[in-house]
C-alpha positions as CSV (number, residue, x, y, z in Angstrom):
1,M,13.7,5.6,-3.6
2,D,11.2,3.6,-5.2
3,R,9.9,1.1,-2.4
4,R,9.3,-1.5,-5.6
5,K,13.0,-1.6,-6.1
6,V,13.7,-1.8,-2.8
7,Y,11.8,-4.8,-2.0
8,E,13.3,-6.6,-5.5
9,I,16.8,-6.0,-3.9
10,L,15.5,-7.2,-0.4
11,T,14.3,-10.4,-1.9
12,H,16.8,-11.0,-4.3
13,H,19.1,-11.2,-1.1
14,G,16.5,-14.0,0.5
15,V,15.6,-11.1,3.2
16,E,11.7,-11.3,4.2
17,V,9.3,-8.5,2.8
18,P,6.2,-8.0,4.5
19,K,3.2,-9.0,1.9
20,Y,2.7,-5.7,-0.1
21,A,0.7,-5.2,-3.6
22,V,1.6,-2.4,-5.9
23,A,-1.5,-0.6,-7.2
24,T,-1.6,1.2,-10.8
25,H,-3.6,4.5,-10.5
26,T,-4.8,5.8,-13.5
27,K,-4.8,9.8,-14.4
28,D,-8.4,10.1,-13.6
29,G,-7.7,8.2,-10.0
30,N,-9.3,5.1,-10.6
31,I,-7.0,2.0,-9.3
32,F,-6.0,-1.0,-11.8
33,N,-7.8,-4.7,-10.0
34,F,-8.7,-3.2,-6.8
35,S,-11.5,-3.7,-4.7
36,E,-12.4,-2.8,-1.6
37,V,-15.1,-4.9,1.0
38,D,-16.0,-4.2,4.7
39,D,-12.8,-5.1,6.2
40,T,-10.7,-6.3,3.4
41,V,-8.7,-4.7,0.6
42,E,-8.0,-6.7,-2.7
43,V,-4.9,-5.3,-5.1
44,N,-4.0,-7.5,-7.8
45,G,-5.1,-10.8,-6.2
46,V,-3.6,-9.8,-2.7
47,V,-5.9,-9.5,0.0
48,F,-5.3,-7.2,2.8
49,H,-7.3,-7.1,6.3
50,K,-8.0,-3.6,7.4
51,P,-6.2,-2.2,9.6
52,F,-3.3,-1.5,7.4
53,V,-0.7,1.1,6.4
54,E,-1.2,2.1,2.7
55,K,2.1,4.0,0.9
56,P,3.5,5.8,-1.8
57,V,6.3,4.1,-3.8
58,S,8.7,6.5,-3.5
59,A,10.0,6.4,-0.1
60,E,10.4,10.2,-0.1
61,D,6.4,10.9,0.0
62,H,5.0,10.7,3.6
63,N,1.6,10.6,2.2
64,I,0.9,8.0,4.1
65,I,-3.1,6.9,4.9
66,H,-4.0,4.2,7.3
67,L,-7.2,2.1,6.1
68,L,-9.4,1.3,8.8
69,P,-12.7,-1.5,8.7
70,L,-15.9,0.1,7.8
71,G,-14.4,1.9,5.0
72,L,-12.6,4.4,7.4
73,R,-9.3,5.9,6.7
74,R,-6.8,8.4,8.2
75,R,-3.9,10.9,6.7
76,L,-0.5,9.9,9.1
77,T,1.6,12.9,10.0
78,E,4.9,13.2,10.9
79,A,5.5,14.0,14.5
80,V,8.4,17.1,14.5
């Protein structure tokens, strides 16, 4: 399931959703409208203060990244 579609449906029905932004990646891995400075990340004009979680668009994709201050990143793994 596409997280963008889920958020669209929830918003349409008046359900609050967390602050989010969708980053568009190029084929070479760059991200449009993205900047990272110290303890903040800005995507398409939306500013996020670290720490926060970066999730793929697909809810079935479990490659979740925890972004931490000082440019640190940690991949979260599922408990089995």
